N, C-alpha and C positions, 0 to 999 in steps of 0.2 A: 456542615464542612465536610469535605472529602478528605478521606486520610490514606494519603499516597505519598512515595516520592514524586517532589515538584521535576519536573520536563517540561522541554517544551510541548510536550507532543501532550493535548486533551483528553482525557477521559469521558469515554461517553454521557456521563451523569453531569461534567461541565455544559456542554450541548444544552441537554435537555434542561436543565435548568435555565439558561438563559434565554430557550426557545418558549420557556412557559413565560419568562419578566417582559416578551415583547407580547405576545399574545395576551398578557395580562390575565395568567391563570395558574397565579400563584399560591390561593388560598388552598389551605389545608384539605384534603378531600377522604373518602371513605378510609378511617383506620389509622388516621394519620399522613398518609400518603401526600406526595406532592403532588398537587393541583387537582383537581375535579374534572375535566377533560381529557386534558393534554396529559394524560400521565405516562408514567415510565412503559406500565403496561397494556395501553390503549394499545388495540389492534393497530392503526395508525402509526405510529411513534417509529416502528424499526421501519417501515418502506419510505416513512419521510427524510429519515436518517440517511439511508443507502441512496436514496435519490440524489440527499443533498451532495453527499461523499463522489456520485459520478458525476455530476452536475462540476462541482470545486477542481476533481482529478482535470476532464477534461477542459474545463476553462485555462486552468494552469497550463496545459501541453499546447496549448492553442496559443500561449504567451510565451510558450519555448522553454519552460522549465524541466530541466531533467530532475529524476530522482535521480539519489544516491543509489548504487552499484554496492552489491554486499559480496565477500570474496572470503572460502576458507570455513564456512560455515558450515560444521559437523552432525550430521543422522547419525547417530553411533546405535551396533548393535541389531540390526536386520533382521530378525527369526528369518531361517529359511523354509521353505515349503517342505508342505511334509512327505510329498512324495512327488518326483518328475512326470511332470502332465503338462502338455503342451496348450491344455484349456483351462491354465488355472495363470493368473496374473499377480504379481503384488503393488501394491499403492502406497504412496506415503502422503498425505492430507495434514490438514490446519486440524482434525480430529483424533490422529494416530497413524497407527502403522495397520496393514491389514495385509495378511502372507498368502493369501489367496482361500483360506480358510477360518482364519481368528481375527479379531481385532485387540491389539496391542493401544495403550492410551501413550506409548512412548516408544518412539521419536515422532515427530511431526513436525511438519511445517514451518518455521518463522511467521507467526502472526503479517510480519509487511513483506512476507514475500506475493510479488502481483505477475514475475514473468522470470523463469528459470533459464540461463545462459550456458551453463556448463555443468554436467553429474560425472565424477569420477568415485572410482569406486578403491576398495583393498578389502580382505581377508581380517573381519575382526580377531583383534590381540594378536596380529603378525608385522606390526610397528613398519610397515614396509611404505614405499611409495604410493600414493595413487594411482592410477592409472584412469585415464578420459572412459568412459562409454559414449558411444554410438548412437546419435540420436535419431528415433525412425521417422522416414519421411512420411509415411502415407500408412501409419497404425505399425502399434508393433506386432513382428514377425511371432506366427504361431512356431513353437520348437521347444524340444524335450529342456529342462535346466541343466546347468553344468554346475562347472564352482565360479561363475560368477553371474551377472544379476540380468548380463545382456544388454539388449539398447532401453532408453528412456524416451518416453516422451509426457506432454502435460497434457491432461482435460479434465475438465469437471473439479476445476481445482484443485488437483493431485497432482502427485508424480509418480506416472505407472513405471512399472520394469516389467521383462520376463521372470526374475526373481532366481533364486544360486539356491544350492543343496547345503550351503552353508553361511553359516553368518558373514554378514557383510558389513562395513563404515562406509558411509556417503559420505564427500564433499562438494557442497553445490555453491556455485555463482548466481547471484540474480541479481533481479531489478527489484528493490523495494519501494514503499506505496501502502496506501491501503486497499486493499479487497474488500466486495460486501460483508459486512457482521449480519449475523445470529446469533445474539447473546441475550441472555434472560435480562429480566429489570435487578436479578439481586445480585450479579456482575457488573452492574454500570460503572460504579465506583471506581474497579480496578482493570476495566478494559480501554488502552490506549485505543487513540486514533490514531495513526501513523502520516498526519497531516500539519506538518510547522505550525503551529498559530494560528490554529485553523477555527477557532471556539466563533468567532462573530459571523465569520462567513457560512458555516456548517448552519447555525441557529438561526441563523437570517432566511436560508433558501427555505429551512424546514416551517416557518414562519408565513414564508410567501407560496406555500403548497398549501396548508394551513387555510390561512384567509381565504386562498381562492374555494378552494371545496367549499366553506359556507359564505360564500359572497359578500365578503366586505368589501366597502368601499374605494373603488379604483385608484384614487387618489392616494392612499395610502399601500396599497399594493404597490403603486409605481414608484413610492417614495423610500419601500423597503426593498423593492428591486436596485432602485440607483447606488443604497448603501451597500448593499450584498455585492454588486459591481466591483465598486470602490475599494471593498474588502480582498474580494480575490487579486483585483490589477498590484497592490499593494502588500500581499503576500507572494506575488509574483516576480518582484519588485526584489524581496528580500529574499526568495530563491536563487535569483541570477545572482545578486551580488556574492551571497555564499559563494558560488561557485567558481569566482572569482581571485586570482591568488592577486594578480596585475590587473591596473585600471588600465582599459585601453581607449584609446583617443585619433582620429581617424587624422591622418594629416591634412592640415588646411590646405585648403584649393589657392589659386592665384599665387602670388608673390608676396602674402602675408606673412606665411611662416617661416619660423625661426629654424635656423643653419641652413645646410644645401639640402637634406631630405630630398635627394633627387630631382629637384626644382632648376637646377641650371644658375644656383645665385648662393654669393660666397656667404660666409659668415655677418657679413656686413650686412645681406642683403641687395647685396648691386652684383646683377649681371657679371659674369666674368666672362 
């Protein structure tokens, strides 16, 4: 049993455990690992999981799901560049910060950051308001660093900037979601997947991939595919309902509606 705070977001181990149950590989393996073939450390496990994440995300977007936007997220005390050099650029990634010459463990991009919309900056320790940064349109301009971070752009799942001669704080606004994962098995029980209530859908698609690669019965694959699509459709409905504070209903056509509603009918439904 996993030891983590219960949330609507599953951890990787939730998904892989259900995946093993679906493909009937729950027997203890070598050294007590779960599964004999479909283990957490199998070379195909993470590719199958990331394929499932991409597939579910695409299907949710096609159903009109919009993921939450997060704002006011702070990335503090970004170390300055060692020396002003137009060939140096700094970046914040999911693994930490690089000031052009040295890697730092913090700060790092939030794990659910899918697309950055806005970046603001201020000098670390100044307690001043944040100032918006300009977004580069065709790559960062090569320039000498000064007391600001310059421009920003995203590439390679990282936020890139020109860099500054003094430490800076950043405030970002981004679209949340789930980027591809590169997680060792030891961290499966503590690494969340930022797609609400997605355990069944992700495990189901992993099972489809696994079964096809091993020549499973086409009828069984078809059944899994049908169940997978139903799971995603249900997820989409839940996402859309969460985003609606008011229930919207279209106005009835013809004279069957109540009230005038622009139909030319009085409150009794009789033409005036």
